[in-house]
N, C-alpha and C positions, 0 to 999 in steps of 0.2 A: 419566856426569857427575854430579858431587856436586850435591845441592840447594843453591840459593843460601843457604838457611838451614836448619839441622837443630838442633832442640832435643830433648834426650834426658833424661828423668827429672828435669826441672828443678824444684827447690824454692828458694824465696826466703823468708828471714826478715827481718822488719823490726820493730824495737822489741820483740823477744823473742817475736814471733808469726810463724807460717808464713802468708804471704799468697799464695803459690803452692805447690802440692803435686803433685809428680810429673807434670809437664806434658811431653808429648812431641808434637811436631808438625814439619812440614816446609813450607817455602815454596819452590816449584819455579819454574824459568824458565817463562815462558808462561802463568801463572795468576794470579788475584787470590784471595788467602786473606784472609778477613774474620774478626776476632776480636770476639765479641759477648758481652754479659753486662750485668747490672744495675750500677748505681753501686757501686763497691767490690768488684767481682768480681775484680779483678786485671789488667785489660786493659792499662793503661798500665805496670804493673810488669812485665808479660810482654814488652812491646816494649823496655823499658829493659834488661831482662835479656838480650834477644836482641842487643842492640847492645853489650853489655859495659859498660853504664853502671850497672847494679845488679848487685852480686856474687851468685853462686849459693851456696846452702847445700849443695845437692847437685845432681848432674847435670852436663850439658855443653852448650855452644852452639858450633856451628861455622858459619862463613861461608865458602862456597865450599870446604868440606872442611877449612878450617884452624881450629884452636881460637881463639875470639874474644879470649881473654886473651893470646895470644901475638902479636896484630896490633898494629902501631904505629897511632897515631892517623891518620897520613897514608894508610896502607893501608886502614884501616877507611873513611875518607872516600872512597877510590876504589871500595870494594865496596858501600857502602850510602849512599843518600840518606835523610835523616831530617827529618820534619816533626813536631815535638813538639806536644802539646796547647796549651802555653803560647804565645800569639801576640804576645808583647811585642816592640816594635821601639824601641831606645834613641835613634836619631838619625833626623832627617827627611831621609834620603837619597832620591834619585829611585828610582822603582820599578825601573828597569832595573839600577841599581847593586846594589839589594838582591837582585834575581834573579841577578845575575852572581856573587854570593858563593857560589852553589851550584856553580859551575863550578871546582871545586878543581883545583889543579895544572894549570891551562890559561893559555896566553898570554893577555894583556889583549884582544887582538882576538877571539879565539876565545870567551872568556868573554862578551864584549859580544854576539856573534852568538847565542850560546846563550841569553842573557838575553832578547833581543828575540824570538827564536823562542818561548820558553817563555811570555812575556807574551802573545803572539799566541794561543797555545793556550788560555790562560785568559780570553781576550776583553778584555785590558787594553792593547793596542798603543797606544791613544789616550791612555793615561795613563803612558806610559813615563817621561816626564820630570817627573811630578808627585811631590812629596815624599810619602812613605808615611804620615807623620803628618798630612797634609792630606786623607787619603782616609777614606771610610767604613770601618767595621770589616770589612764583607764585602769591600770592595775590597782592603783590606790583607791579609786572609786569603788572597785569590787571589794576591797578590804573593808571599807566602811558599810557596804551592804552585807558583808559577813557579820559585821558588828551588829547590825540591825536584826539578822536572822537569829543570832546567838541569844537574844533577849528571851525568846520563846514566849513572848507576851501574846495575849489573846487578840490584840489589835496591833497591826503594823502600819505605820504611817511613813510614806516615802515621797519626798518632794523631788521629782524628776529623777527617779532611779536609773533611767536609761541614758541620761545625759553623759556625753563624753566617752561612750562605749562604742566598740565596733559592732557591726550587725549581728555577729555570732554571740557576742556578750550580751547584747540587748535581748535577743531571744532566750538566751539561758536564764538571765535574771527574771524575765517576766514569767517564763515557764515555772521557775522556782516559786515565785510569789504565788502563781496560780495554784501550784501544788500545795502550798501552805494553806490556801483558802479551801482547797479540796479536803483538807485534814481538819477543818473547823475553825481556822483563824480568820479574822476579819482583816481585809486589806484595803487601805485607802491610799491612792497615789495620784500624783499630777503627771501629766504627759504632754508633750508637744506633738509627738508623732500620732496622727490620727488613725493611721492604719494599725499600729500597735495597740492603740486604745480599743479599736473595734474588735481586735482578735482576742485580747486577753482580759478585758474587762466584762463583767457581768452587766453592770449598769454604769451609766455615765451621767455626770452632772456638768453641764456646760454653762460657763460664766461669760457674761458680757457686761462690761462696766459696773461690776460689783453685783449684778443681779443674776438670778438663776434663769437662763433661757430655756433650758431643756433638762429633763431628769428622767431617765428611763434606759431600757435596753438600747444597745448601740444603733440598731436599725431605726429606732425612733429618735434618739438624741442626736444622731448625725444625718438627719434628713437634709434634702437640697436646700430647704429654707433656713435651717439652722447653720449649714455650712456657709450660706451666703451671709447671713446676719452676724454671726459670731466670728467668722474668719475671712470674710470678703472673697469666698471661693464659689465658683460655679462647678458643681460635681455631684457625685452620688457614691454610695457604697456599692461595690461590685463584688459578687461572689466568684472566687477563682479556686483552682485545685489547691492553692496553698493557703486558702482562707480569704476572709474579707479584705478588700483593698479599697482605700478612698481614692477614687479617680477624679481628679479635680484640676482646675486651672484657676489662676488668680483673675479676679474681675477687676480690671483697671478703672479706677475712678469711683468705685463703689464703696462708700464708708461702711465700717462695721462698728458693732457696739464697742465703745471705748476708744474709737478713732473718729476721724473726720470732724474734729472740733467739739467733741463731746467732752463735757466736764462733770466730775462726780457732783452729786447733790450736796449743797452746803449742809453741815451737821445740824443746823437749826432752820433748815428749810421746810417746806410743806409736808415732805414725807416723814418728818420727825414728830408728827403730832401725837 
């Protein structure tokens, strides 16, 4: 069976600069793949390239074995559910109607059922009829996560799904995504919280300045060396009764990938041979 997502040798250029360079990774059914990196490392660009929303300069992307550029928008919507980092909502629609928008190509009754089911999973059944613009930012973020879940797509892609949520909601959302993976869905997400990533992701891809610095299980991908190189931290993963925890401190004056004067490679530079 083909991976839900396969990225091979992907490079992306924006404004004359390479922001992703030779990235290769796979998101497989039944697992959570986390993408980590400092601000500006290329995480969101990678997700957008995976969905065919940002064109590649080099390399390829396949969804369920098919080249992403050859898929219609309708087919892509069937194969992938996407939660972008941007959380704007333009109209004060009831929460259940926003969630139902994720149930693409479904009859209205089925879309409504999926919406209420998803709202229950994110703990918002009691607010199903409330307008999303009348909610707190965290509640609105959970409605949009419900919209993602309502897709029932074989691949779920979420850009910072835990952002803006209180700790209980963060755990709830990541547990829910892990449960989806346990049921055979492929989940690809970005996170800034390294401890959450270590606990809930089966594999991690760590980016630095648009390059893949580490790719593997959390204990390998968050080694002391990678923590220092990618995040400017001195620390390690520690096993506790609550699960893995990243115990670390900032190393003052230590540059990390993408920081300390680094500039992305020019798009016509030596790496573009």
